[in-house]
N, C-alpha and C positions, 0 to 999 in steps of 0.2 A: 503494500499501501505506499509507504514511504517514498520508496522508487516511483511509482506511479506519479505520487503527487510531485515528488521532485522533476521528473520529466514535464509534466506538465506547466510547472514555473518558467523552465526554461522554454517552451514553448509558446510564451508570451511576446504577441508580435512586435517589430521593430514600428511599425505603422500601422493606423487605425484606419478603414476608411469608413468616411462619414456619410451616410447614404444619402441624407437630404430627402430631396425629391427628383434624384437621378432617374428611379422609376418612372417619373411622367415628365420626359424631355421637354414635352410641350411647355411645361411650365416654369422652365428656368429664366429663359430670358424675361418675362413678366416679374418673376419674384425678383430677379436679381436688380431691374430698373427700379421696383418698388422700395427695395432695402437699400440700393444706392442714395434712393432721394431720402428715407426716413434717415438714412444715416447722416448725411450732410444738415439735417434738421437738427438732428439730435446734437450735432457737434456745435452746431451755430448757436442753437436755444441754451445750450448748457453753459457754454463759453461766456456768452451773453450776461447770464444771469452771474456767474463767479466773477466776471468783471466788475458787472456794477454794484455788488455785495462789497469790494474789496475798494473799489475806486469812488464810491458816492459817500460821502460823511451820512448823510440822513438814512442810510442803510447799514449802522453799525451795531444796530440793535441785535438782542439774542434770535429772535425769530430770523432775522438774514443770515447769522452765523450756519446756522441748520440750514437753512436752504443753502447756501452755497456750499455746503458739504453735501448734501443731498444731490446736487447740480454735478459735483465731481464724482462721486460715487456713481449716476447715472452716465457721466462722460467715459466713465472705465467699464461700466458694464456693455457697454457698445463696441468701444475699443478692443476688448476682451474676447468679444464674439464676431463681431458683423466682419471684418478684415478679411478674416479666416473663410467667412462664409460665402464671401465677395469671389475670392479666388476660386475657391471649390468650384461655384457655378459659373465662372469665366473659362475654366480649363477641365480636360478630361481627366484629371488628377483630381480625386478626391479625399486624399491622404492627409493625414496629420500625425506626426509622429509620436512615438509613446511618451517623451519627454514634454513634447509641446500639449497634447494632451493633459499630462499629469498637472501643469502648470495653468491650462485653462479652467479646469474645473475647479483648482485649489482657489485660484484667484475669484472664480465666479460666486461659489461658495460663499467666500470671504465679505464679497462685497453684499452678497444677497443677507446675510445675518447680520451685516452691519447695518444694512438700511433699514432692517426691523427696528433696532434700538434708538436709530435717529429718527424714524418716523414717529416711536412712542416720545422722545424728548421734545418734539415739536406739539405733541399734543399737549404734553405737559407747559410749554411754554404758553398755548393759547388758555391753558386753563387758570393760569395765575393772571394772563392780562387781562382775564373778563371776571376772575371771581374775587381776585385780590389787585385791583387795579390801584389800590395808592401804596401797596407793597410790592409791586413789581418791580420797581430797581432796584429795589433790596433784596428780593428772593435769587431773581434770574440775573445775578451779577457775572459779569463775562468771565472770572474763573469757573463758577459752576458751569457755563455754558459748555468751557475748555473742558472741562472733568468729565462731562458728560458725554461729548465727541471721542475725547480719548479712551472711554469706557465701551463705546459702540466699536470703534475699528479693534480694540486690544480683543474683546471679547469675541467678535467675528473672524478675528485670525484663530482664537483659539480654537473654536468650533471647528474651523476649516481644516485645521492642523488635525485635529482627532480624523476627521473624513479622510483624509490623505492618507495617515499613516495605515488606516484600514485599509482602504481602497488598494494602495498600491502593493498590499501583499495577495491579492485575488490572483489566483491562475487564469488565465484564458484558454490555454489548451489549445493555442494559434487560431484562435477565434478572432477575427478582425473588423468585421463589418457593424457599425453602430448605425441604428438606424435612428439618426438623428442628423440637426444640422450643425451640431458642437459637442464638445465633451462636457457629460454632467454627470455627476455622483449616481442615480437611480440607473442611468441609462447604463453605466459600466458596472454597475451589481447585476442589473439584469444580464450582462452580455457574460459573466463569468461561467466557469464550469465548475465552480466549488457550492459548498453548502453556505449559505450567504445570509442564513437567520440573525448571526452578530452582527453582520452590516446592517441588515435590515431594522433590526431593532436599535442599534445606535443613532441611526439616521431619524427616524422616526421620534425618539426619546429628545435628541439635542433639536431637533428641526421644530418639534411641539412646543420646545421648552422656547426657541426663540421665535417662534409666530405667535404661538398661544399667548404667553406672559406679554409680550408687548402689545398684542391687540386687545388685550383683557385691560390694560392699563388705559389705552387709548379709548376703548368703550366707557371705559368710567369715567375718565377725564371729560369726555364728551356730554356723559349723563351729569355731570355735575354742570357743566356750560350749558345745557339745556334748561336745568332748573333756574340758573340764573339769570338766563336772557327771559324766560318766561315772565320774570318778576319785574323786568323792566316796564314801565308802564307805557312807553312812548312807542309807536310802530317801527318810527324811524330808525328808532335806538335799538330795538329788534331786528329789525332786517341789517342794519350794520354790525350787528355782533354776529350775526348768523353768515354774514358776508366775508368775515375776517376769518371763519371755520369752514365754510364751504371747499375753498381750492384744497386744502389739507385733506378734507373728509374725502374729494374725490381722488386724489393721490393713494389713499390710504385704500381705497377700493381697488383702484388699478393694479395696485401690488398683492394686496393679501387674497384676492379673490383666486389669483390665478395660482399663487404660491400654494394655499389649501389646497387647491384640487390637486396640485402636482405632486404634493410631497408628505401630505396628511391620509394619503389613501392605502389600504391595504396592498402590500407588493403584491398579491394574487391578481388584482383587479388592475395593476399599472398598466397601461395600452402604450406601447412605446408609439404607435402612430398618431395618437391624439397627444401622448405628452411632449412629439417634437414641435408641434405646431402649438401649444401651450407656452414651449420654452420659446419660439421664436416670438409670440407676443409679448413676455416679459423682459426678453433681453433686446427689443428694439421698437416696439410700439410703444410702451409705457415711459420707457427714458426720454421717447422724443417729444411724446404729449405733456408732461411733467412741466417742463419750462415753459409750455405754453398756457397751461389751466393757470400757473402762478401771474403769468404777463398778462393775459388779456381779465383776469378778475382781481389784480391789485394794481391799485392809482400809484402807490408810491415807486413800485418796480416800472411801470409804463411812465411815470415821471425820471426815473434817474436813467432809461435808456433814454429817452428824449436829451436828457442832458448830456450823457455821454456821446451820442451820435451827433449834437451840436457841437461840442468841443471837439470833436474828431474832424469834423468839418471845417471849423477855422483853423486848425492845423493843416490839416490838408492843401488850405486855398492861401495859405501863406506862403 
């Protein structure tokens, strides 16, 4: 038995074939074009949010510290996966090296877990802003925001490290075809030829912790926010208070619903065909929409963008 396992381990392929939609070649060109457009929009949108958050003094509040980190996460999300997808769709080679695959799912998992905590920190910020407005500057001071962001990045990294250590030990017995657009932990576990009970259980427990605990904190925060808003006498005041939270709630929904479907279902019911399109959604669609959601519904960000464009125009006109 040990000899068989040893043989299987060394049969780990040097490259993986990312199937994507190569079984539907007529779809490759349209999907390539859509991905390219969304990638450009994601880059422009998230870089703009980061720039205005850093350069405009009026956006140096805690909310925009978290928003700039969210945009940086989305920027990394798309850059980790989309260039490889575009390259594969534009060539006959649909491969990624074993090392490249490992780096890809490690970073992707790290970013996903970090984003869960950042979204929870943003909900805490909205709770304090609406429920404790007079103490907002005292509670949400800059060092606390930096500590929350650092905790998000470090906890996400720790979770990713555990998943990588467990996943790299899996034998694949020469299997190399991944029915996905990019390398992801559930797809790697599904591909393995060994007993993956420990991997499935660890993934379920850690992802449940990183998804459900922050989600519970977000829902609790918005429960208190809703109660506080309903006490506001003026309808204009209620509308303004809900308006400050609606963008975040929409971003939370776009992020959490696919993640819950993808990671919190039983391994036996995991469908690679459905999973790869869900992965495509939260790896490119969500990061592209996030900056536009915050820009279109936020007067401060729109004003900062106008000031940045005006300043750039003046510099170019000299």
